[in-house]
Structures are given as structure tokens and as C-alpha cells.
N, C-alpha and C positions, 0 to 999 in steps of 0.2 A: 867822539864818534858820530858819523853822518850816516843817518838814515836815508837811503833811496827809496822814494815812493813812486809807486807805480803811477804812470799818468791815467787820468780818467778815461782818456779814449781807448787805451790798450787794454784797461780792466774791464770795459764794455764788451770787447771782442767775443763772439762766440767761435769756438773752434770743433767745428763738426766731427764725429767719430766716423762718419760714413760718407764717402763720394759719391755712392750711386752704383759704382762700377763693381761686377762680380768678381769674387777671389779669382776664379778660374774659366775657361773656356771649355773644357773637357776633361774628362777623368785623369788622363794621362798627366795633364798640368797640374790638377790638385794634388794627386798622389806625389809628385815630385816636390811641389811646395812643402807639403806636411812632411815627406821623408826628410828634407835638408833640415826644416824647422826642428823636428822632434829629436834628430840625431844630434843638432848641436846643443839643444838643451840637455839632452844626456851627457854630451861631452864636458859640459861646464857647470854640472849640476852641482857641484861641491865649491864653485867661487859664487858666493854671494852678489858678486859686483860684476857680473856678465849678464847682459840682459840680451833675449833673443825673442824676435816677435814675426810672426807671419802676416802679410795682410794689414798692417798696421799704417795708418796716416802719419806723417812725419812733417812737423811744422818747423821749419828753421829761424822763423824770424817772428818775435812777439808784435804782434799789431798787424799782422798780416794773415789774414786767414784765407786769401786765395792761392798765396804760395805754398805748394804742399804735393807730396809724391807720396805712394804707395809701395815700397819695394815689396816682391813677394817673401822675400826673408831679409832679415836685416839682423846684425849682432852688433851690440855696443860694448865695448870694455870701460869700466870706470864707472857705470851708475848701476844701481842695485836692481834684483829681480822685483817682481811684482805688477800688480795691475796697471795698465793704462788704458785709456779710451783712445789716446792719440800720444805721438810721441812729441812733446812741446819743448822743445831743444832748450830754451831759456829757464826750465824747471827742473833741467836734468844736468844742470853745472856746464851748460853750455857745450854739451858734448855731443858731436856728431856721429851716428853711425858709423862705424869704421868699415864694416863690411857689408856689402848690399849683392842679394843675388836676383836674379830675375829669368823665367822661365819663359823662352818665347815658343809660340805655339801658333797655329794657322789663323787664329782668331785675333791675333796682336796685330796692330797697324804700325807702320814704320815711323811716322812722323811722332806719335807718343812715346814711342822707345827712343828715336833721339833725343826728345825734349829730356827724358829721364836721364840719360846719359850726361848731358849737359848740366842738370841740375844737380846730379852726384859729383860732378866734377867740380861745381860753383863751391857747394856746400860741405866738403870737406870728408866725402868717403875717399878711405884709404885703398880697398881694394873692391873692385866691381867684375861680379861674373855674370856672363849672359850664356844660358844653354839652350840650344836650337834641339827642339823636340825632334822634328822631321829630320833633319840633317845628322842627328846624333853628334852636333859639334859644341865644343865649350870655348868661347872667347874670354878672355881676362883681362883687366887694365888695373895698374898699378899707379898709385900717385908718386909723381916726381916733382917736387915743388908744388907749383899751383895746377899742375895738371894732370889729368889721368891718361897716361901712356899705356899701349897696349902691350902686354907680356910677350916677348918673343919667346916661342917655345916649340921646340921639334914636336910633331905629330899631334898638333892641336891641344897643346898643354898637356899631353899625357905625362903622368909623374910630376906636375907642378905641385908645391907644398904651399900654402897660403902663410905668408909669414905672422899673421894676426892669429889666425886659427889653429895653425899646425897641423891643418888637414890636408892629406895628398888626394890628389884628381887622378883618375884613371879611365879611360875610354875603352870600352869593347865594343864588340858588335851587338850587344844588348843595350848599350847606351851607358850613362855616368854610373860612375863607381866613386866612393870617396871613402877614405879610411882616415881613422883620429890618428894622434900623435903616438898611441901604442899599436898603430898598424891594424886596430879592429876594425872590421868594414861597417858603414852604415847598414843598418838593417830595417826593414819594414816593422811594423808592430806583430804582423803575423809572423813573421820570420823571429823574433823575438819570444814572443809567445810559444811557438815550437821549441825554440831551446828551453824556455824555462819548464814545459812539459817533458822534455827529454831528461832534464836535470831532475825532476822529481820522481820520475819513472826510475832513475838510476838510483835515488836515495832510499826509493821504496824496496828496491831489489837488494840494497844493500842491507837494509835494516831487515828483511826477510832472511836474507843469507846468515845475518848475525843471529836472529831468533832460531833459525834451525841448528846453530852453532851452540847455542845455549841449552836447547832440547836434548840434542845429544850428549852434552856435558853432563845433565841433570840425570839423564838414563843411565849414563857409564857410573855415576856417583852411586845410584840406586842398586844398581847391578854389583858393584863392589861391596855394599853395606850387607848385601844379601849373602855374599861370600864370607862375611864377616871381617872384612877389611875396611878401616877407615881411611877415606881418601886424603884426608887433611895430614895423616901421618905418613904418606907415601913420599 
């Protein structure tokens, strides 16, 4: 058995966990990044080998700490969940993130976004989705051999289903909507909490009605016994 040793040059390289750039430029961009990331986490919560991250540095090549990008959201199939300071691809079975999301806002500049596209194309992203907050437009690319080719979809990809994620995209007057494979819509934490509160209220009401029914039943039994009738013999 041959053991492959890491070269001293590579082992001494430091891969920063922070590139000095903010996660987002405004509250809407931040909200969407968190919304996509957290809902994908929820969607694949039961699969231990789907890793989802937001605003995480991705280094594709060992020994080169200058070559990196930070997808707003990325999903990686085939590598376990867990903490990372950065995504160092050579430590992940050399698995590149298969899906990347970017949220375009007025604070983004064109040149870095073009650079990101070429990076994703070169280093193995299978699906790339770019959502424009101002125009409420979604553009997607899918890998065809060595290239990312734009997805040809009527009405700005309305109804497109991601092959990897199984997620359906829908565009409305209010913006981007996404649905899981079970057609459950992606929700914000506030919406999920509201549903939880409603479920708890329904459960409490059902328990209260059950308790009222128990009280009525006990009262009836007492009345029957007062009349000399044993309820168990009826």
C-alpha cells in the first residue's frame, strides 16, 4: 500500500475563513440568502450526506489560497453535514458543490459576478441560479459537459424543477417562490413559527374539548349512580 504524503509547501498554506466581504448588501438580500439556505437545510435534514452552507469560502485546489469564491448558498451532495470554517474541496472527497445560488442586489458589481460564473463553470458546479432582487428575475444555468449553459425556460424559468434539489421555482409579482419535492412551500422562520403556534393552539383546543367530554361523562355516571343505576351494567 502506497501512502501519499502531503508536500510541505501545501501543508504550510493557510486558508482563511473570511475574505473580508460582507455577507449581504441590504436586508432583502440577507433575508433571501437565509431563506434559501435554511429551507434547503430543512429539506435535506434527514440525509446525513447533504451539506448546505451560506456565505462559506470554497477552495477548490489544494495549495492555492488565492483561488476561492463565496457562493451566497451552496449545496453539496455526497459529503457529511457538520462544521466547516471553509469548504476545502480536497478534504471533501474532491466533491465540488453541485448547486450554487447568488442573489443580485444593487450593491453587486458586474465584474465579480462574471468572475463567479466562470469559477463555477470551471470548478464543477452543476446548477447555478442567479436571482435579481430589483427585476424579480431568475436566471439558471445547467452543466452540459464542460460548460454551464443557460436554462431555456418560458416566463423566466417559472416552473423549473432543479434536477439535483428537486425544488420547483416559481415567480410571482412579489418575487421568488420555491417548493420542495412534496410541494411544500419554502417559508421564513416567522411563518414556520406561526404555523407551530397554530398547531399548538389546535392541540390545546382539542385537549380542552376532550377534558370537557370527560367531565360530562363523569357527571353522567354520578347522576346514574344517584338514581341507583350502575353505568357499567348498562
